[in-house]
C-alpha distance (Angstrom), angle and dihedral (degrees) to the residues before:
residue distance angle dihedral
M1 . . .
V2 3.80 . .
N3 3.83 118.4 .
L4 3.76 111.8 -118.9
S5 3.74 95.2 -147.3
S6 3.87 114.0 130.8
G7 3.75 130.4 -133.0
L8 3.81 86.7 -120.4
D9 3.70 120.6 92.6
K10 3.87 115.4 -103.5
K11 3.80 94.5 -99.9
D12 3.70 95.2 49.4
L13 3.85 92.9 46.7
E14 3.68 92.0 50.9
K15 3.79 90.0 48.8
V16 3.82 90.8 54.1
I17 3.81 93.1 46.7
N18 3.82 93.6 44.9
H19 3.80 89.3 47.8
E20 3.81 90.4 52.5
E21 3.77 95.7 45.8
G22 3.77 100.6 37.7
N23 3.81 104.0 37.5
S24 3.82 102.1 33.4
S25 3.73 92.1 107.4
E26 3.77 92.9 48.3
T27 3.88 98.4 50.4
N28 3.78 93.7 72.9
N29 3.76 92.6 55.2
E30 3.74 97.3 39.8
G31 3.77 97.3 42.0
H32 3.73 97.1 -122.8
I33 3.93 90.6 138.5
E34 3.74 115.2 66.2
N35 3.85 125.4 170.1
G36 3.78 89.8 -4.9
L37 3.92 91.4 -56.6
D38 3.84 124.8 116.8
Q39 3.89 100.2 -131.7
N40 3.83 91.5 -156.1
T41 3.83 99.4 54.2
G42 3.83 100.9 19.0
V43 3.73 93.5 -128.9
K44 3.81 131.1 109.5
P45 3.84 115.9 -104.3
P46 3.77 118.7 -103.9
D47 3.80 128.3 -116.3
E48 3.85 96.4 32.7
G49 3.80 145.1 72.5
Y50 3.71 108.9 -9.3
S51 3.78 92.2 23.6
W52 3.73 91.8 72.2
L53 3.74 91.3 51.9
I54 3.84 85.9 55.4
L55 3.79 88.4 51.0
I56 3.77 93.4 51.8
A57 3.79 91.3 50.0
G58 3.84 91.2 49.3
L59 3.79 90.6 49.4
L60 3.80 92.5 51.5
N61 3.84 89.7 48.2
F62 3.80 93.9 51.6
M63 3.74 92.0 45.3
I64 3.84 90.2 65.3
S65 3.76 102.3 26.9
F66 3.82 99.4 47.1
G67 3.77 93.8 19.0
S68 3.81 87.1 66.1
F69 3.82 89.0 60.5
N70 3.86 90.2 76.0
A71 3.79 87.5 43.2
F72 3.79 88.2 58.6
G73 3.97 84.3 72.5
V74 3.76 86.8 61.9
F75 3.86 93.5 50.0
Q76 3.83 90.2 42.2
T77 3.82 91.9 54.6
Y78 3.81 90.7 45.9
Y79 3.83 92.2 47.9
L80 3.83 93.1 47.5
L81 3.74 99.6 41.9
T82 3.83 101.9 30.9
R83 3.70 125.9 11.1
F84 3.82 102.4 31.4
K85 3.87 100.9 20.4
E86 3.75 91.5 130.8
Y87 3.81 91.9 59.1
D88 3.75 130.0 83.1
A89 3.84 112.2 -88.6
G90 3.84 91.5 -130.0
T91 3.85 87.5 57.0
V92 3.65 95.3 49.6
S93 3.87 93.6 47.0
W94 3.90 87.2 65.1
I95 3.84 88.8 80.7
S96 3.83 94.1 59.3
N97 3.78 91.1 34.2
V98 3.64 96.5 58.1
T99 3.84 93.1 41.0
I100 3.85 93.5 54.5
T101 3.80 93.7 40.5
M102 3.78 93.5 52.2
T103 3.79 92.2 47.2
L104 3.82 89.8 54.3
V105 3.79 100.9 37.6
G106 3.84 103.4 28.3
G107 3.75 94.5 74.3
L108 3.87 91.1 68.8
S109 3.74 86.1 87.4
A110 3.89 94.2 52.7
S111 3.73 91.5 91.0
Y112 3.69 93.2 57.7
I113 3.74 94.1 45.2
I114 3.75 92.8 49.3
S115 3.76 92.6 50.7
I116 3.88 87.4 58.7
I117 3.79 106.0 39.1
G118 3.78 105.4 9.9
I119 3.77 137.7 -117.4
R120 3.73 101.4 -69.4
K121 3.80 96.0 47.2
T122 3.79 90.9 45.5
S123 3.86 88.8 54.4
I124 3.74 88.4 51.7
L125 3.73 90.8 49.8
G126 3.86 90.8 51.7
A127 3.81 92.4 48.3
A128 3.84 91.9 48.4
L129 3.83 92.9 48.7
G130 3.78 91.0 48.3
V131 3.88 94.3 51.3
I132 3.78 91.4 43.2
G133 3.75 91.3 51.1
L134 3.80 95.9 50.2
L135 3.86 92.1 45.4
L136 3.80 92.0 50.6
A137 3.77 87.5 47.1
S138 3.76 90.5 59.4
F139 3.80 87.9 63.6
S140 3.74 96.6 46.2
D141 3.71 120.5 109.3
K142 3.88 101.7 170.4
I143 3.69 134.3 66.4
W144 3.83 94.5 -118.7
Q145 3.73 90.7 50.4
L146 3.79 91.6 55.1
V147 3.86 90.0 47.2
L148 3.79 87.9 55.6
T149 3.89 98.8 42.1
Q150 3.77 106.6 29.6
G151 3.82 94.6 25.3
I152 3.83 110.3 39.3
I153 3.90 103.5 17.1
Y154 3.79 100.6 38.7
G155 3.84 92.6 32.2
Y156 3.83 93.3 55.7
G157 3.83 91.9 44.1
S158 3.76 89.6 50.3
S159 3.91 90.7 48.4
L160 3.80 91.4 56.0
I161 3.76 90.6 51.2
V162 3.83 93.5 48.7
N163 3.80 94.6 48.6
I164 3.80 95.6 46.9
S165 3.83 89.9 47.9
L166 3.78 92.3 55.9
L167 3.88 91.0 43.4
M168 3.82 90.8 52.8
Q169 3.83 92.7 55.5
A170 3.81 90.9 50.5
L171 3.82 92.0 50.1
W172 3.86 94.2 45.0
F173 3.71 104.0 39.3
E174 3.86 130.2 56.5
K175 3.82 112.5 156.2
R176 3.82 93.7 25.7
R177 3.82 96.1 36.1
G178 3.85 94.5 116.9
L179 3.81 91.2 48.9
A180 3.82 91.3 48.9
I181 3.83 94.2 48.5
G182 3.80 89.3 46.2
I183 3.76 94.2 52.1
V184 3.82 93.5 46.9
S185 3.78 91.8 45.5
S186 3.81 89.2 52.9
G187 3.78 86.9 59.1
G188 3.84 91.3 82.5
A189 3.85 89.8 62.1
I190 3.72 94.2 42.0
G191 3.79 89.4 49.0
A192 3.79 90.8 52.1
L193 3.93 88.4 59.7
I194 3.84 84.5 60.5
M195 3.76 102.7 32.7
V196 3.82 100.7 48.4
P197 3.87 98.5 56.4
L198 3.88 90.9 38.0
V199 3.82 94.3 52.0
T200 3.83 90.8 42.6
S201 3.87 93.0 48.6
T202 3.79 95.0 45.5
I203 3.92 92.6 46.9
N204 3.69 90.6 50.6
N205 3.85 98.3 43.3
L206 3.80 106.1 27.6
G207 3.83 104.1 17.1
I208 3.74 133.0 -111.7
K209 3.79 94.0 -73.0
W210 3.70 92.8 61.7
S211 3.73 91.4 41.1
F212 3.81 88.7 61.5
R213 3.85 91.9 47.7
I214 3.78 93.7 50.1
L215 3.78 88.8 46.7
A216 3.82 88.9 52.3
L217 3.84 90.4 54.5
I218 3.79 92.0 50.7
F219 3.80 92.0 48.5
L220 3.82 89.4 52.2
A221 3.83 91.6 50.4
S222 3.71 95.2 44.6
T223 3.86 94.5 49.6
A224 3.74 96.3 43.5
L225 3.85 95.6 83.4
G226 3.76 92.0 56.1
C227 3.85 92.0 44.9
I228 3.85 87.3 55.1
F229 3.82 102.4 40.4
Y230 3.84 107.6 24.9
K231 3.83 110.1 116.8
P232 3.84 132.3 136.7
R233 3.82 117.0 -98.6
L234 3.85 90.9 -150.3
P235 3.79 128.0 40.6
F236 3.67 98.6 -82.7
K237 3.81 136.9 -169.7
P238 3.75 116.7 160.2
N239 3.75 125.8 -134.3
R240 3.85 109.4 -103.3
K241 3.82 90.4 -146.3
V242 3.69 97.9 89.8
I243 3.74 101.1 -174.9
D244 3.81 133.3 18.2
F245 3.85 105.8 -151.0
K246 3.79 89.5 -165.8
M247 3.72 84.5 80.3
L248 3.77 88.3 72.4
K249 3.77 86.0 79.8
D250 3.83 88.5 68.4
P251 3.84 108.3 97.1
F252 3.85 90.3 -152.0
I253 3.85 91.5 60.3
V254 3.82 93.6 40.5
L255 3.86 93.5 51.6
L256 3.81 95.4 40.2
S257 3.80 93.0 50.7
L258 3.81 90.2 45.2
G259 3.77 89.3 52.6
G260 3.77 89.5 49.4
F261 3.72 92.2 47.3
F262 3.81 93.9 60.0
M263 3.81 93.1 35.6
Q264 3.87 87.3 59.3
F265 3.84 89.8 48.4
G266 3.72 88.9 56.9
Y267 3.85 97.3 41.0
N268 3.81 95.0 52.8
V269 3.84 90.8 62.9
P270 3.86 100.7 65.2
L271 3.95 89.1 29.2
L272 3.81 92.4 63.8
F273 3.79 105.5 17.3
F274 3.84 109.7 35.9
P275 3.92 94.4 80.2
A276 3.88 88.8 51.5
S277 3.77 89.9 50.5
L278 3.72 92.3 56.1
R279 3.86 85.0 64.6
S280 3.83 88.1 66.4
L281 3.81 87.5 64.9
G282 3.71 90.1 57.0
Y283 3.79 101.6 -102.2
E284 3.77 122.8 139.6
Q285 3.85 123.1 -101.4
T286 3.87 91.6 -112.0
F287 3.80 91.8 54.5
A288 3.69 93.1 44.0
T289 3.79 95.3 53.2
N290 3.74 94.2 40.7
F291 3.77 87.1 55.8
I292 3.80 88.8 74.0
M293 3.81 86.6 81.7
V294 3.76 90.2 70.8
M295 3.77 89.7 63.3
A296 3.79 93.7 40.8
G297 3.89 91.7 52.8
A298 3.81 90.9 47.8
S299 3.83 92.2 48.1
V300 3.83 91.4 53.5
I301 3.92 86.1 60.0
G302 3.71 91.7 42.2
R303 3.75 97.4 52.2
L304 3.81 95.0 44.3
G305 3.75 92.3 44.8
S306 3.80 93.4 48.3
G307 3.68 90.0 49.7
Q308 3.79 91.2 55.5
L309 3.85 91.2 46.4
A310 3.76 90.8 52.0
D311 3.80 89.1 70.3
I312 3.77 89.1 60.6
I313 3.87 105.0 26.6
P314 3.84 124.9 39.7
P315 3.81 107.6 -96.6
L316 3.78 93.0 -130.5
Y317 3.81 90.8 63.7
I318 3.89 91.1 48.9
V319 3.82 89.9 51.5
I320 3.93 93.4 46.6
F321 3.83 90.4 49.4
G322 3.84 92.1 47.3
N323 3.81 92.6 48.7
V324 3.85 90.9 49.4
V325 3.77 90.2 51.9
A326 3.78 92.4 46.5
G327 3.78 93.3 50.3
I328 3.84 92.6 48.7
I329 3.84 96.4 45.7
I330 3.86 91.1 47.8
L331 3.90 90.1 52.7
T332 3.81 92.8 45.1
L333 3.72 118.3 21.8
W334 3.92 95.5 34.8
Y335 3.70 98.9 32.5
L336 3.84 96.4 44.0
G337 3.79 98.4 30.6
N338 3.71 122.0 109.4
S339 3.87 103.2 167.1
L340 3.76 136.5 67.9
S341 3.76 92.3 -117.2
T342 3.80 92.8 57.3
Y343 3.79 90.2 46.7
T344 3.73 90.2 50.6
I345 3.75 94.0 52.8
F346 3.75 90.4 47.4
Y347 3.81 92.2 51.7
V348 3.67 94.1 47.5
L349 3.75 93.5 49.5
F350 3.77 91.8 44.7
G351 3.79 91.1 53.4
L352 3.81 90.7 51.3
F353 3.74 99.4 46.0
G354 3.76 110.6 15.0
I355 3.81 104.0 68.5
N356 3.81 102.9 44.2
F357 3.85 94.0 107.1
H358 3.82 91.1 69.8
S359 3.86 94.2 58.5
L360 3.81 101.6 31.8
A361 3.83 101.2 43.0
P362 3.87 90.3 72.4
S363 3.78 88.5 51.4
M364 3.79 91.6 53.8
I365 3.69 90.3 48.9
S366 3.81 95.6 50.3
S367 3.74 93.2 47.4
R368 3.87 91.0 53.7
Y369 3.80 105.3 40.2
S370 3.79 135.1 52.7
Y371 3.70 120.2 -100.5
D372 3.87 95.2 -100.5
K373 3.81 92.3 52.7
V374 3.83 100.4 45.1
S375 3.82 95.5 83.1
Q376 3.68 95.2 50.1
V377 3.86 94.1 49.3
N378 3.73 89.0 47.7
G379 3.91 88.4 51.3
L380 3.85 89.4 54.5
L381 3.82 90.9 48.2
F382 3.85 93.1 49.6
L383 3.81 90.2 44.2
T384 3.81 88.4 56.6
L385 3.80 94.0 47.5
G386 3.79 88.0 50.9
I387 3.75 92.7 53.0
S388 3.78 90.4 47.7
V389 3.84 87.9 53.5
F390 3.76 93.0 46.9
I391 3.87 91.5 52.3
S392 3.73 102.8 33.3
I393 3.85 101.3 51.3
P394 3.87 96.7 58.1
V395 3.85 89.9 41.6
I396 3.73 91.7 52.8
G397 3.80 90.7 44.9
H398 3.82 89.4 51.2
I399 3.80 92.2 49.8
F400 3.81 91.9 49.0
Q401 3.81 90.5 45.8
K402 3.80 99.7 44.8
L403 3.89 103.1 30.9
G404 3.70 101.8 22.6
K405 3.82 96.2 39.8
R406 3.76 88.8 -139.9
I407 3.89 87.0 -70.0
V408 3.77 109.6 69.6
F409 3.75 117.3 64.8
D410 3.96 97.9 -177.7
H411 3.78 95.1 99.1
I412 3.77 97.6 51.3
I413 3.91 89.5 42.4
V414 3.80 89.3 59.5
F415 3.70 91.0 45.7
G416 3.76 89.3 54.6
G417 3.74 97.2 45.6
V418 3.85 93.6 46.6
S419 3.82 90.4 49.8
Y420 3.69 91.3 57.1
L421 3.79 93.3 50.9
I422 3.83 92.5 48.9
S423 3.84 86.1 52.0
S424 3.73 89.5 52.6
A425 3.85 93.9 49.5
I426 3.81 91.7 51.2
L427 3.81 92.4 49.7
V428 3.77 89.3 51.5
I429 3.73 88.0 56.4
L430 3.93 86.1 51.0
G431 3.75 89.9 53.9
I432 3.75 92.4 51.6
Y433 3.86 89.7 48.6
L434 3.83 91.3 50.4
K435 3.79 92.5 55.8
R436 3.75 89.2 59.0
A437 3.78 103.7 32.1
P438 3.76 123.9 89.5
Q439 3.86 118.5 -121.9
P440 3.83 110.2 -95.2
K441 3.70 119.5 -110.3
């Protein structure tokens, strides 16, 4: 993740921020702001005007970059049941594995790239790599080719877009930063409502090659706004030291990352295999993949609702409750279910409660650490989630291949449910630690 340290020295930065927060109500009366520019500091005020254009650009970026995460379930189902059905499930899963891992981890280098070429050019680089990766994927016929094109090239380009979009909200919003990040983050679920039926329809009617090409055009269009309008509000030069591994001595970071590690293990099971499990009930592949929209719609409500509750209830408690609910419903409704109605109830509840960690963990980090440390802690967390994806997807695929014989889903369902419960236990320990631990400086 990008370090949010400014090119200003510390005193100057504090002066700018204090001026914005302490004198914003006075500037309108005393005429310190003219033409959208603070005459005392020389920077545009946060939370208004241009800031909302930045938010719209970030929302569009997340709709395609993270919205495609849910569409990976469509690709995974197509790869397993049609295109690569003669291959081992663990081998096929490397396509989605590398794509998701690169999207989470690749952005760690964004800070270094921005320090060299700037925010706007880095955004253009991410957009170009994403488009090139998808276009090359449309000409790929082998698993290793898709790992390289869809996985590495597209995944890395998408990671740059995701990280810059989050950075822009932090730079352009102060009082409404939580709302801005929440809206942008919900773009992933909103995008899924568009991406899933689109990918399903194009694969069925035009073939997977044209599906990739249409996706490339959409990626280009959705990232164009950021490429044009992204710029820092404050004088900005990111720290080239992306991650400080000395932070691993902090129990908060270790426990939160471990909780996220096992949560991601559990989340990957329904993300990639629930649509395929619907086929075991006798439903067609198109219906099964379109059903992903049920979870996507519920997750929009879940993310926005949990964000509102986080202003009243500590976000850690919300995440623990959500993970416990997710673990229980995976082990009951999905494992024991044998009807569409039961599966629908499971998928709705999973969307509401099972994905809150992704949206609330950054809130926990920002409330505990100073401004200059938030980005590095986020970087360690996303690195952990990426490692979890990289390990868990082939493991889940191997279990499905060897124990489930690519037919029985019981083993991986248990795997997913237990992973969520382990995550909950670790986060409970984190809660106990926080009651005794002092706030870091």
